[in-house]
C-alpha positions as CSV (number, residue, x, y, z in Angstrom):
1,M,64.0,-31.4,81.1
2,A,61.7,-31.5,84.4
3,D,60.3,-28.3,83.0
4,N,59.1,-29.9,79.9
5,A,57.7,-33.3,81.6
6,T,56.0,-30.6,83.4
7,G,54.9,-28.6,80.9
8,L,53.7,-31.6,79.0
9,Q,51.4,-33.4,81.5
10,Q,49.5,-30.5,82.2
11,M,49.0,-30.1,78.4
12,L,47.9,-33.7,78.5
13,D,45.8,-33.2,81.7
14,K,44.1,-30.1,80.0
15,F,43.1,-32.5,77.1
16,A,42.3,-35.1,79.3
17,S,39.8,-32.4,81.2
18,I,38.3,-31.2,78.1
19,A,37.4,-34.9,77.1
20,A,36.0,-36.1,80.3
21,D,32.7,-34.5,80.1
22,P,32.2,-33.1,76.2
23,H,28.9,-31.8,76.8
24,A,29.8,-29.9,79.9
25,T,32.6,-28.7,77.7
26,M,30.2,-28.0,74.7
27,R,28.0,-26.2,76.8
28,E,30.5,-23.7,78.3
29,W,31.9,-22.9,75.0
30,K,28.2,-22.3,73.5
31,Q,27.8,-19.7,76.2
32,K,31.1,-18.2,75.8
33,T,30.4,-17.5,72.3
34,N,26.8,-17.2,72.1
35,K,27.0,-19.3,68.8
36,K,24.5,-22.3,68.2
37,V,25.7,-25.9,68.4
38,V,25.2,-28.8,66.0
39,S,25.9,-32.3,67.1
40,C,27.3,-34.8,64.8
41,A,26.6,-38.2,64.7
42,G,28.9,-39.8,62.7
43,L,32.2,-38.6,61.0
44,D,31.1,-37.8,57.3
45,V,28.7,-34.9,58.4
46,P,30.4,-31.9,56.8
47,E,31.5,-30.1,59.6
48,P,33.2,-27.2,57.6
49,L,29.9,-26.2,56.4
50,I,28.2,-25.6,60.1
51,E,31.8,-23.6,60.9
52,A,31.3,-21.5,58.1
53,A,27.7,-20.7,58.7
54,G,28.5,-19.4,62.2
55,M,28.3,-22.5,64.1
56,I,29.9,-25.0,66.5
57,P,30.1,-28.7,65.3
58,M,30.4,-31.3,67.9
59,V,30.9,-34.9,67.0
60,L,28.7,-36.9,69.2
61,L,30.4,-39.7,71.2
62,E,28.8,-42.1,73.3
63,Q,28.8,-41.7,77.2
64,N,30.3,-43.9,79.6
65,K,27.0,-44.4,81.8
66,P,24.7,-46.9,82.4
67,I,21.7,-47.2,79.5
68,V,18.4,-47.3,81.2
69,A,15.9,-45.0,79.6
70,A,16.7,-45.9,75.7
71,N,15.6,-49.8,77.1
72,A,12.0,-48.9,76.5
73,H,12.9,-47.8,72.9
74,V,15.6,-49.7,71.4
75,Q,16.5,-53.2,71.6
76,S,19.2,-54.6,73.4
77,H,21.2,-56.3,70.9
78,M,21.8,-52.7,69.1
79,C,25.1,-51.2,69.0
80,G,26.3,-49.2,72.4
81,Y,26.5,-45.8,69.9
82,V,23.1,-46.1,68.6
83,R,21.8,-47.2,72.4
84,S,24.0,-44.4,73.9
85,M,22.3,-41.6,71.5
86,V,19.2,-42.1,72.4
87,E,20.0,-42.6,76.0
88,Q,21.3,-38.8,75.8
89,A,18.4,-37.7,73.9
90,L,16.3,-38.7,76.5
91,T,18.3,-37.5,79.7
92,D,18.6,-34.1,78.6
93,D,22.1,-34.5,77.6
94,L,21.7,-32.8,74.1
95,S,19.1,-30.1,75.6
96,Y,21.1,-27.7,74.7
97,V,22.1,-28.7,71.0
98,D,20.8,-26.4,68.4
99,C,20.6,-29.2,66.1
100,L,21.2,-33.3,65.7
101,M,22.6,-34.1,62.6
102,I,22.2,-37.8,61.8
103,K,24.3,-39.5,58.7
104,D,23.0,-43.1,57.8
105,C,25.6,-45.5,57.7
106,C,23.8,-48.5,58.9
107,H,20.4,-49.9,59.4
108,E,20.3,-49.4,63.3
109,I,21.5,-45.9,63.1
110,R,18.5,-45.0,60.2
111,M,15.9,-45.2,62.1
112,I,17.3,-43.0,64.4
113,G,16.3,-39.8,63.2
114,D,12.4,-40.5,63.5
115,L,12.5,-42.4,66.5
116,I,14.2,-39.5,68.9
117,P,11.7,-36.8,67.6
118,Y,8.7,-39.4,67.8
119,I,9.9,-40.4,71.8
120,T,11.7,-37.0,73.1
121,D,11.0,-33.6,72.8
122,K,14.2,-32.4,74.7
123,V,16.3,-32.3,71.4
124,K,15.2,-29.2,69.6
125,K,16.1,-30.2,66.1
126,V,16.7,-33.8,64.3
127,Q,18.5,-33.5,60.8
128,F,18.7,-36.9,58.8
129,M,21.1,-36.9,56.0
130,Y,22.0,-39.4,53.4
131,F,24.9,-39.9,51.1
132,P,25.1,-42.9,49.3
133,P,28.0,-45.6,50.3
134,E,28.9,-46.4,46.9
135,L,32.2,-43.9,46.8
136,E,33.1,-44.7,43.1
137,R,30.3,-44.9,40.5
138,G,29.1,-41.5,38.8
139,L,25.6,-41.8,39.3
140,T,26.3,-41.6,43.2
141,Q,28.9,-39.0,43.0
142,D,26.4,-36.8,41.7
143,F,24.0,-37.5,43.8
144,T,26.0,-36.9,47.0
145,R,27.3,-33.1,45.3
146,R,23.3,-32.7,45.1
147,E,22.5,-33.8,48.6
148,M,25.7,-31.9,49.8
149,A,24.1,-28.9,48.4
150,K,20.8,-29.8,50.1
151,M,22.7,-30.0,53.6
152,R,24.2,-26.3,53.1
153,G,20.7,-24.8,52.6
154,I,19.2,-26.5,55.8
155,I,22.4,-25.8,57.7
156,S,21.9,-21.8,56.9
157,E,18.4,-22.5,57.9
158,I,19.4,-23.4,61.3
159,A,22.2,-20.8,61.6
160,G,19.4,-18.1,60.2
161,S,21.6,-17.0,57.7
162,E,23.6,-18.0,54.7
163,F,27.1,-18.0,54.1
164,S,29.5,-17.4,51.0
165,D,32.2,-19.9,49.2
166,E,34.6,-17.5,50.9
167,D,33.3,-18.5,54.3
168,L,33.3,-22.1,53.4
169,K,36.8,-21.7,52.2
170,K,37.9,-20.1,55.6
171,A,36.5,-22.9,57.5
172,I,38.1,-25.5,55.4
173,A,41.6,-23.8,56.1
174,I,40.4,-24.0,59.7
175,Y,39.7,-27.4,59.5
176,N,43.0,-28.3,57.1
177,E,44.9,-26.7,59.8
178,N,43.8,-28.9,62.5
179,K,44.1,-31.9,60.7
180,S,47.4,-31.2,59.7
181,L,48.7,-30.5,63.3
182,M,47.3,-33.6,64.1
183,I,48.8,-35.6,61.4
184,K,52.1,-33.9,63.0
185,L,51.1,-35.2,66.5
186,Y,51.1,-38.8,64.6
187,D,54.1,-38.7,62.8
188,I,56.0,-37.9,66.3
189,R,54.3,-40.7,68.0
190,R,55.8,-43.4,65.3
191,A,59.0,-42.2,65.0
192,N,59.1,-42.3,69.0
193,P,57.1,-45.3,70.6
194,G,56.1,-44.8,73.6
195,I,56.2,-40.8,73.6
196,L,52.3,-40.4,74.0
197,S,50.1,-43.4,75.5
198,G,47.3,-44.2,73.6
199,L,44.8,-42.8,76.3
200,D,46.7,-39.7,75.6
201,V,46.0,-39.7,72.1
202,S,42.4,-40.5,72.6
203,R,41.8,-37.6,74.5
204,I,43.7,-35.2,72.6
205,V,41.3,-36.6,69.7
206,Q,38.1,-36.4,71.7
207,A,39.1,-33.2,72.5
208,S,38.9,-31.8,69.1
209,M,35.7,-33.3,68.5
210,C,34.2,-30.8,71.5
211,M,35.8,-27.3,71.1
212,P,36.3,-25.2,68.6
213,K,38.9,-26.2,65.9
214,T,40.9,-22.5,66.6
215,E,41.1,-23.1,70.4
216,H,42.3,-26.9,69.5
217,S,45.1,-26.3,66.8
218,S,46.2,-23.6,69.6
219,L,46.9,-25.9,72.5
220,L,47.7,-28.6,70.1
221,K,50.8,-26.6,68.7
222,E,51.7,-25.9,72.7
223,L,51.7,-30.0,72.6
224,L,53.6,-30.4,69.8
225,T,56.8,-27.7,70.6
226,L,56.8,-29.8,73.9
227,L,57.2,-33.2,72.5
228,E,59.3,-31.9,69.6
229,E,61.8,-30.9,72.6
230,K,61.2,-34.4,74.5
231,A,61.6,-36.2,71.2
232,S,65.3,-35.4,70.9
233,S,66.5,-37.5,73.8
234,F,63.5,-39.6,74.6
235,E,64.1,-43.7,74.5
236,K,62.1,-45.4,72.3
237,S,60.2,-48.4,73.9
238,K,61.0,-51.9,72.9
239,D,57.9,-53.3,73.4
240,V,55.8,-54.7,70.7
241,P,54.8,-51.9,67.9
242,V,51.2,-52.2,67.0
243,I,48.3,-50.5,65.5
244,V,45.0,-50.3,67.1
245,S,42.4,-50.4,64.6
246,G,38.4,-50.3,64.7
247,S,35.7,-49.2,67.6
248,I,33.6,-48.0,64.8
249,C,31.5,-45.3,65.9
250,E,32.8,-45.7,69.3
251,I,35.7,-44.5,71.8
252,C,38.3,-47.2,72.1
253,K,38.0,-47.8,75.9
254,D,40.3,-46.7,78.3
255,Y,41.3,-49.7,79.7
256,V,41.5,-51.4,76.0
257,L,44.4,-49.0,75.5
258,E,46.3,-49.2,78.8
259,S,46.0,-52.9,78.3
260,I,47.7,-53.1,75.2
261,E,50.4,-50.9,76.8
262,S,50.6,-53.2,80.1
263,T,51.2,-56.5,78.5
264,G,54.1,-55.9,76.2
265,G,53.1,-53.8,73.5
266,V,53.2,-50.2,72.2
267,I,50.9,-48.2,70.0
268,I,52.3,-46.4,67.1
269,D,49.2,-45.6,64.8
270,D,45.6,-46.3,65.0
271,D,42.7,-46.6,62.9
272,L,40.0,-45.4,65.1
273,Y,37.2,-43.9,64.8
274,V,38.2,-41.8,68.3
275,G,41.8,-41.6,66.3
276,S,43.3,-41.3,62.7
277,R,40.1,-41.3,61.0
278,Y,38.5,-38.5,62.1
279,F,41.1,-35.6,60.3
280,N,43.5,-37.8,58.2
281,T,41.5,-36.8,55.3
282,L,42.8,-33.3,54.3
283,Y,40.4,-31.0,51.9
284,Q,42.1,-30.3,48.9
285,T,42.3,-26.4,48.5
286,D,42.5,-26.2,44.5
287,L,38.9,-26.8,44.2
288,D,35.7,-25.2,44.8
289,P,34.9,-25.5,48.1
290,M,31.6,-27.7,48.0
291,E,33.3,-30.1,45.5
292,A,36.7,-30.4,48.1
293,L,33.9,-31.4,50.6
294,A,32.7,-34.1,48.0
295,Q,36.0,-35.4,46.8
296,A,36.8,-36.1,50.7
297,Y,34.1,-38.1,50.9
298,F,34.8,-39.9,47.8
299,N,38.4,-40.4,48.8
300,P,38.8,-41.1,52.3
301,V,42.7,-42.3,53.7
302,S,40.4,-45.0,55.8
303,V,38.6,-47.7,54.5
304,C,35.4,-47.9,56.4
305,P,33.3,-50.5,56.7
306,T,29.9,-49.6,55.9
307,K,30.9,-47.8,52.3
308,Y,31.9,-49.5,49.1
309,E,34.9,-48.6,47.2
310,N,37.5,-51.1,45.4
311,R,40.1,-51.1,48.4
312,T,39.2,-54.1,51.2
313,L,39.8,-53.0,55.2
314,G,42.7,-55.5,54.7
315,D,44.0,-53.8,52.0
316,Y,44.4,-50.9,54.0
317,Q,45.9,-52.3,57.0
318,L,48.6,-54.1,55.2
319,K,49.7,-50.7,53.6
320,M,49.9,-49.3,57.5
321,L,51.5,-52.1,58.5
322,E,54.1,-51.7,55.7
323,D,54.3,-47.8,56.5
324,T,54.8,-47.8,60.1
325,G,56.5,-51.2,60.5
326,A,54.3,-52.3,62.8
327,A,54.4,-56.3,64.2
328,A,50.6,-56.7,64.6
329,V,47.4,-55.3,64.4
330,I,44.5,-55.0,67.0
331,N,41.2,-55.0,66.0
332,I,38.5,-53.7,68.4
333,M,35.0,-55.2,67.6
334,V,32.0,-53.6,69.4
335,Q,29.1,-55.7,70.1
336,N,26.4,-56.1,67.6
337,C,28.3,-53.8,64.6
338,E,27.3,-56.2,61.6
339,P,29.5,-53.8,58.7
340,H,32.6,-54.1,60.8
341,Y,32.0,-57.6,61.7
342,Y,31.9,-58.8,57.9
343,S,34.4,-56.1,57.0
344,Y,37.0,-57.7,59.6
345,F,36.9,-61.3,59.1
346,L,37.7,-60.5,55.2
347,A,40.5,-58.4,56.8
348,H,41.7,-61.2,58.8
349,R,42.1,-63.5,56.0
350,Q,43.8,-61.1,53.6
351,L,46.4,-60.6,56.8
352,T,46.9,-64.3,57.6
353,Q,47.2,-65.3,54.0
354,Q,50.0,-62.6,53.8
355,G,51.6,-63.6,57.0
356,K,50.7,-61.0,59.1
357,K,49.7,-60.9,62.7
358,D,46.3,-59.7,64.1
359,L,44.4,-60.0,67.3
360,D,40.5,-59.1,67.3
361,L,38.9,-58.1,71.1
362,F,35.3,-58.1,71.2
363,I,34.4,-55.1,73.5
364,D,30.6,-54.7,75.2
365,I,30.4,-50.9,75.8
366,E,28.3,-51.5,79.0
367,N,30.5,-54.1,80.5
368,E,34.4,-54.0,81.4
369,Q,36.2,-57.4,80.4
370,T,40.0,-56.1,81.6
371,G,41.0,-59.7,83.0
372,Q,39.7,-61.8,79.7
373,V,41.6,-58.6,77.2
374,K,44.7,-58.5,79.3
375,T,44.7,-62.5,79.1
376,R,44.3,-62.6,75.8
377,L,46.9,-59.8,74.9
378,Q,49.8,-61.2,77.0
379,S,49.6,-64.5,75.1
380,F,49.1,-62.6,71.6
381,F,52.8,-60.6,72.5
382,E,54.3,-63.6,73.8
383,S,53.9,-65.5,70.7
384,I,55.1,-62.9,68.9
385,T,58.6,-61.9,70.8
386,E,59.0,-65.8,71.2
387,N,58.5,-65.5,66.9
388,M,61.2,-62.5,67.1
389,A,63.7,-64.4,68.9
390,V,63.8,-67.3,66.9
């Protein structure tokens, strides 16, 4: 078991190293493969199209550094993700990127496609894409299909050559393999509370966003083998099992995940941007590949606050609680994200009406609030354990 523990820690350290500096990681891959890099702002950018074109997609995340240069161009009350994106554009972080592709998802990010080329020439190309937020109406679905076809042409232009449907099918298979491996990782975590920390899982997902999927899948297979060996004799955590949801467009802060697990909770599942939202929707392989991409957009597993559908965030969180047996939902609310605010308050009411526990933690991207967060979590977990003891 000592060898297993050592090997497992080495694998987790490798994922952490990759995730620690996404731009350095991607620059290294670009140099090694001589492939173009497309940076994707938003999880709805159809990454298999980029993969099929022979380029490397990278999900653009906020960086853990002060917002300085961006303050001259975006207001302080805008969300941390938008502010960080502008900061990265202004400070050479994106100079190696061949295209920054931005998905329209809210009124704050909508202006960035026009703003960045206007204020800097350090980003080679900025491409804005619009998919309607309405997921279930026939007219908007037809519009989305046309937009995806247009994006295919634009991506081919960036790559310098067209690609076939067969190329796209191969790319979808690569992504489905990686998604399936991540789903298996989450299955192991749910069955063995505490076998992986929330921070470990976050770094594994972050790594998948900034490296070729085939390479990430190769590492995942090694990790899963080690986890399955560990699970055979693992003693499950007795702490309060929780689901962590939120952090829309942002990484859930390390200190938040660590605080949850140091104050009486154990994370057994999540509905995070850098988490299950990224991989939990598989592409249908029995469809035309372009239609498979469209259907994945129309029928996501998670509920997104920036889209309109018959389900609510509360519906989804209630289903997660039922499926996992978790005792509560911890909602990570980022500052100045209006879509998430509106959806959360409705979800909170829905969970309360069903007698379910949830806690909201408002997080500022630029200011760490460890003491306040720990105090609220301790009180929350104590209330749950007291009720369970009665």
